[in-house]
C-alpha positions as CSV (number, residue, x, y, z in Angstrom):
1,M,-22.0,-18.3,20.9
2,Q,-21.5,-21.7,19.4
3,F,-19.4,-22.1,16.2
4,Q,-19.6,-25.0,13.7
5,F,-17.3,-25.5,10.7
6,N,-18.2,-27.8,7.9
7,S,-16.3,-28.6,4.7
8,D,-16.8,-31.0,1.8
9,S,-14.2,-33.6,0.8
10,S,-12.7,-31.5,-1.9
11,V,-11.7,-28.7,0.4
12,M,-8.9,-29.4,2.8
13,G,-10.8,-29.6,6.1
14,T,-7.7,-29.6,8.2
15,A,-7.8,-28.0,11.6
16,N,-5.5,-25.2,10.3
17,V,-8.1,-24.1,7.7
18,A,-10.9,-24.4,10.2
19,E,-9.0,-22.4,12.8
20,R,-8.1,-19.7,10.3
21,I,-11.6,-19.3,9.1
22,E,-13.2,-19.4,12.5
23,S,-10.8,-16.8,13.8
24,A,-11.5,-14.5,10.8
25,V,-15.3,-14.9,11.1
26,R,-15.4,-14.4,14.9
27,K,-13.2,-11.3,14.6
28,K,-15.5,-9.8,11.9
29,L,-18.7,-10.6,13.8
30,A,-17.5,-10.0,17.3
31,R,-19.8,-7.1,18.0
32,F,-22.8,-9.3,17.4
33,E,-21.6,-12.2,19.5
34,S,-23.9,-11.5,22.4
35,R,-27.0,-11.4,20.1
36,L,-26.2,-14.7,18.3
37,T,-26.7,-18.2,19.6
38,R,-24.8,-20.0,16.8
39,L,-22.7,-19.5,13.6
40,E,-22.4,-22.2,11.0
41,V,-19.8,-22.0,8.3
42,H,-19.8,-24.3,5.3
43,V,-17.0,-24.2,2.8
44,S,-16.9,-26.2,-0.5
45,D,-15.2,-26.4,-3.8
46,E,-17.9,-26.5,-6.4
47,N,-15.7,-27.8,-9.2
48,A,-13.7,-30.2,-7.1
49,R,-10.7,-31.4,-9.1
50,K,-11.6,-29.5,-12.3
51,G,-10.3,-26.2,-11.1
52,G,-11.5,-22.8,-12.3
53,G,-11.9,-19.3,-10.9
54,D,-14.2,-18.4,-8.1
55,D,-15.2,-22.0,-7.5
56,K,-14.7,-22.0,-3.7
57,A,-17.9,-21.2,-1.8
58,C,-18.4,-20.1,1.8
59,M,-21.9,-20.1,3.3
60,I,-22.4,-18.6,6.7
61,E,-25.6,-19.0,8.7
62,A,-26.1,-16.9,11.8
63,R,-28.9,-17.6,14.3
64,P,-30.0,-14.5,16.3
65,R,-31.6,-15.0,19.7
66,G,-35.3,-15.3,19.2
67,G,-35.1,-14.6,15.5
68,K,-35.0,-16.4,12.1
69,P,-31.6,-17.7,10.8
70,I,-29.8,-15.4,8.4
71,G,-27.6,-16.8,5.6
72,V,-25.1,-15.5,3.1
73,T,-23.0,-17.2,0.4
74,E,-19.9,-15.8,-1.3
75,H,-17.6,-17.3,-4.0
76,A,-13.9,-16.7,-4.6
77,A,-10.8,-18.4,-6.0
78,K,-9.5,-19.3,-2.5
79,V,-11.4,-20.6,0.5
80,D,-10.0,-17.9,2.8
81,D,-11.1,-15.2,0.4
82,A,-14.6,-16.6,0.1
83,A,-14.9,-16.8,4.0
84,R,-13.7,-13.2,4.3
85,K,-16.2,-12.0,1.7
86,A,-19.0,-13.9,3.4
87,A,-18.1,-12.6,6.8
88,N,-18.2,-9.0,5.5
89,T,-21.6,-9.6,3.8
90,M,-22.9,-11.2,7.0
91,A,-21.7,-8.2,9.1
92,Q,-23.5,-5.8,6.8
93,R,-26.7,-7.9,6.9
94,L,-26.6,-8.3,10.7
95,E,-26.1,-4.5,11.1
96,R,-29.1,-3.9,8.9
97,I,-31.3,-6.4,10.7
98,L,-30.1,-6.2,14.3
99,G,-29.1,-2.6,14.2
100,K,-32.6,-1.5,13.3
101,E,-34.0,-3.2,16.4
102,G,-31.7,-1.1,18.6
103,R,-32.4,2.1,16.8
104,H,-36.2,1.8,16.7
105,K,-37.0,0.9,20.3
106,H,-39.2,3.5,21.7
107,D,-40.0,4.5,25.2
108,P,-43.4,3.4,26.4
109,R,-46.1,5.8,25.7
110,P,-46.6,8.2,28.6
111,D,-49.9,8.3,30.4
112,K,-52.1,11.1,29.4
113,E,-53.1,13.6,32.0
114,I,-56.6,15.1,31.7
């Protein structure tokens, strides 16, 4: 699974932040790794230098194999908290979407004998 991290200029886009967020997101979504081709994480500070509560945003887009992209966005006061919340929401959404596929696969219809 490919992982891409993006940040705007108002969020410290250092390797340390990127590594922390990538590690946390990969850990939370590890059980879906074989069914995803790519994860994109975008973090931003919506107020930039103005400050304010819950102004850090984290958007995660997951691309399932052979399916449509799934996206979630969460906000928090800190980038790491926003990423954690977004990873939790993404895990719930992937479980709901990908989990249904596994639960609803049926055996082929048996041939009728007359």
